[in-house]
C-alpha atoms as one frame of an Amber mdcrd trajectory, in Angstrom:
protein
  -0.865  -7.984 -26.990   1.118  -6.590 -29.886   2.707  -7.964 -33.017   6.524
  -8.255 -32.951   7.860  -4.887 -34.122  11.639  -4.851 -33.783  13.253  -3.433
 -36.913  16.422  -5.193 -38.096  19.379  -3.486 -39.718  19.432  -5.879 -42.687
  16.495  -7.252 -44.715  14.707 -10.113 -42.974  15.031 -13.614 -44.429  13.270
 -16.871 -43.576  16.449 -17.985 -41.830  16.285 -14.904 -39.590  12.585 -15.384
 -38.796  12.397 -15.789 -35.052  10.589 -18.578 -33.252   8.627 -15.833 -31.492
   7.332 -14.445 -34.811   6.419 -17.942 -36.020   4.599 -18.710 -32.768   2.831
 -15.339 -32.879   1.490 -16.131 -36.357   0.281 -19.584 -35.332  -1.561 -18.213
 -32.294  -2.907 -14.963 -33.724  -3.250 -15.575 -37.463  -1.096 -12.619 -38.504
   2.373 -11.219 -37.961   4.366  -8.180 -39.071   7.815  -9.004 -40.448   9.902
  -5.812 -40.629  12.170  -4.777 -43.492  11.764  -7.765 -45.808  12.515  -5.524
 -48.793  15.505  -3.235 -49.156  15.026   0.466 -49.901  16.091  -0.098 -53.524
  13.576  -2.925 -53.912  10.793  -0.812 -52.414  11.524   1.944 -54.919  11.566
  -0.491 -57.861   8.312  -2.212 -56.911   6.522   1.039 -56.035   7.476   2.552
 -59.401   6.259  -0.598 -61.175   2.962  -0.472 -59.286   2.438   3.184 -60.159
   3.237   2.428 -63.788   0.736  -0.441 -63.849  -2.032   1.674 -62.312  -1.388
   4.377 -64.918  -1.369   1.878 -67.799  -4.380  -0.235 -66.895  -6.504   2.086
 -64.833  -7.516   0.676 -61.471 -10.643  -1.250 -60.675 -12.550  -0.168 -57.591
 -13.538  -2.119 -54.531 -16.821  -0.457 -53.728 -20.234   0.100 -55.249 -19.090
   3.101 -57.316 -16.602   5.986 -57.311 -18.512   7.661 -54.472 -17.915   4.692
 -52.159 -14.394   3.491 -52.947 -12.704   1.372 -50.305  -9.589   0.720 -52.359
  -8.385   0.867 -55.967  -6.685  -2.262 -57.291  -5.086  -3.885 -60.308  -5.616
  -7.647 -60.267  -3.075 -10.314 -61.289  -0.326  -7.711 -61.333   2.430 -10.322
 -61.575   1.202 -11.273 -65.055   1.209  -7.644 -66.217   4.630  -6.352 -65.160
   7.973  -8.152 -64.972   9.063  -6.326 -61.824   5.867  -7.350 -60.039   6.472
 -10.957 -61.081   9.781 -10.639 -59.261   7.914  -9.295 -56.229   5.400 -12.158
 -56.234   8.214 -14.710 -56.389  10.633 -12.787 -54.161  12.789 -15.404 -52.404
  12.571 -13.808 -48.946   8.786 -13.314 -49.071   8.070 -16.787 -50.425  10.445
 -18.476 -47.968   8.859 -16.694 -45.003   5.372 -17.570 -46.293   6.277 -21.260
 -46.525   7.761 -21.306 -43.049   4.716 -19.604 -41.547   2.344 -21.918 -43.431
   4.258 -25.053 -42.499   3.827 -26.709 -45.875   4.088 -26.307 -49.663   2.386
 -23.341 -51.304   1.574 -22.054 -54.780   1.172 -18.469 -55.967  -2.534 -17.791
 -56.492  -2.959 -14.062 -57.089  -1.334 -10.656 -56.721  -3.008  -7.240 -56.557
  -1.754  -3.687 -56.468  -3.746  -2.072 -53.638  -4.037   1.707 -53.651  -5.905
   4.065 -51.354  -5.540   7.478 -53.038  -4.572  10.583 -51.097  -7.479  12.249
 -49.312  -7.186  15.368 -51.465  -7.777  13.205 -54.562 -10.489  10.872 -53.293
 -12.096  10.323 -49.892 -11.842   6.558 -49.515 -13.928   4.562 -47.075 -12.693
   2.022 -44.538 -12.114  -1.397 -46.071 -14.894  -3.862 -45.255 -14.432  -6.218
 -42.302 -13.804  -9.605 -43.920 -11.638 -12.666 -44.200 -10.095 -13.913 -47.432
 -11.437 -17.473 -47.281 -14.977 -16.343 -48.111 -14.103 -14.882 -51.491 -11.542
 -17.399 -52.716 -12.919 -19.837 -55.345 -10.867 -22.645 -53.846 -11.066 -25.742
 -51.700  -8.256 -26.838 -49.410  -7.234 -23.669 -47.604  -5.689 -24.850 -44.346
  -2.382 -23.073 -44.987  -3.435 -20.345 -47.427  -2.189 -16.891 -46.440  -1.773
 -13.366 -47.750   1.384 -11.263 -47.769   0.493  -7.556 -47.508   3.556  -5.604
 -48.642   3.948  -1.923 -47.772   5.498   0.043 -50.649   5.198   3.326 -48.724
   5.067   4.030 -45.008   1.577   3.107 -43.776   0.857   4.731 -40.414  -2.594
   4.344 -38.923  -3.837   7.538 -40.596  -2.941   6.212 -44.049  -5.197   3.153
 -43.793  -3.175   0.462 -42.074  -4.724  -2.958 -41.516  -6.230  -4.184 -38.259
  -6.638  -7.852 -37.353  -8.769  -9.846 -34.929  -6.204 -12.046 -33.160  -7.019
 -15.758 -33.119  -9.986 -15.367 -35.474  -8.419 -17.875 -37.887  -9.065 -20.573
 -35.266 -12.825 -20.062 -34.974 -14.868 -23.075 -36.050 -16.684 -23.408 -39.369
 -20.045 -22.563 -37.795 -18.731 -19.032 -37.231 -17.223 -18.567 -40.703 -18.702
 -17.966 -44.131 -16.482 -20.518 -45.804 -17.562 -19.790 -49.380 -19.871 -17.738
 -51.549 -20.816 -17.994 -55.194 -21.732 -14.304 -55.559 -21.282 -11.118 -53.558
 -25.042 -11.093 -52.985 -24.460 -13.965 -50.552 -22.008 -11.993 -48.416 -22.908
 -11.860 -44.725 -21.556  -9.504 -42.083 -19.021 -11.107 -39.740 -21.165 -10.173
 -36.730 -24.097 -12.134 -38.207 -21.981 -15.287 -38.473 -19.849 -14.937 -35.373
 -21.986 -13.721 -32.437 -18.938 -12.888 -30.307 -17.276 -10.737 -32.978 -18.230
  -7.376 -31.458 -16.390  -8.286 -28.242 -13.159  -9.366 -29.896  -9.983  -7.240
 -29.638  -8.514  -5.656 -32.754  -4.824  -5.024 -33.282  -3.826  -2.296 -35.744
  -0.488  -2.873 -37.472   1.161   0.199 -39.017   3.923  -0.689 -41.478   7.071
   0.963 -42.752   7.922   0.740 -46.447   9.460  -2.705 -47.011   7.633  -4.371
 -44.117   5.348  -7.328 -44.859   2.308  -8.347 -42.806   1.276 -11.964 -43.308
  -2.210 -13.146 -42.366  -4.043 -16.473 -42.609  -6.959 -16.571 -45.061  -9.401
 -17.067 -42.157  -8.122 -14.137 -40.105 -10.704 -11.375 -39.826  -9.223  -8.032
 -40.853 -10.103  -4.557 -42.058  -8.384  -1.268 -42.957  -9.078   2.354 -42.218
  -9.503   5.171 -44.752  -6.527   7.134 -46.013  -6.733  10.434 -44.123  -3.413
  11.769 -45.400  -2.305  13.715 -48.465  -0.107  10.848 -49.696  -1.394   7.684
 -51.435  -1.247   4.359 -49.624   0.433   1.979 -52.067   0.663  -1.679 -51.148
   0.655  -5.090 -52.732  -1.389  -8.129 -51.705  -0.184 -11.618 -52.640  -2.173
 -14.781 -51.916  -0.174 -17.985 -51.545  -2.460 -21.034 -51.485  -2.016 -24.615
 -50.337  -0.174 -26.497 -53.070  -3.055 -28.997 -53.252  -5.865 -26.430 -53.515
  -8.603 -27.193 -56.043 -11.075 -25.067 -57.991 -14.437 -24.397 -56.378 -16.693
 -22.121 -58.457 -17.229 -18.848 -56.634 -16.651 -15.122 -56.787 -13.873 -13.536
 -58.839 -13.142 -16.791 -60.653 -13.310 -15.599 -64.275  -9.638 -16.453 -64.804
 -10.191 -20.098 -63.777 -13.862 -20.622 -64.681 -12.789 -22.817 -67.599 -11.567
 -25.404 -65.086 -13.568 -28.362 -63.811 -14.778 -28.109 -60.208 -12.374 -30.088
 -58.031  -9.509 -29.712 -60.510  -6.168 -28.862 -58.860  -4.508 -25.546 -59.676
  -1.176 -27.176 -60.445  -0.053 -25.541 -63.672   2.399 -22.813 -64.684  -0.114
 -20.048 -63.893   0.029 -21.108 -60.239   3.718 -21.867 -59.665   5.097 -23.594
 -56.611   7.052 -21.190 -54.464
């Protein structure tokens, strides 16, 4: 089983999204869509991401600098005009809506950087799904667009997915946590996890991999001498509501159960 990998001559649009790719996403919980961004767009958004990292200094996903899984800059679309254009890119948002099968809002965008090995020896990214860490209720359609802004072969830390894991029942998911201290290993929640297949999806610059928020995924370390620069965008169900949890400082002023239906979470 492999994700559809044919590379088109022209950038992919929602209108060109094949029934096969749509069906693959529904069955497996992820799909690679090749060449969504043009070469010029890739260059513009990569330069903006590099500029943002230099300006703000990245946060680390990991206990400390000796155990970095990835560097990131959160809410990038609010910090750089070009990255706002990326978050609201008409091809990406249209494909996301078609895959989701319903209305979506922009929730968050992150620059995601695994530095070159000669600069920092990063670790593999933790096995996880996105549902657990989102401070939201109502996530049936919520998905992430992972946008490659450089070529990401396997050796540079490409993502791997557990096909069909988005369909496992709630008893085998950690549906929410209020602090990272509550985090549980996937294998502790889902007894069959260790016997599930994994599909690794290398990407070319301009490709976008979409995955459902309940799809179990992970990424390898960057073993190359070039940085892995990508961008992660979460598009949530349009009716999602606030549920106090991790990484919710930007919405902690809201009332639990309140819908995220304001200008900071635009419809796409």
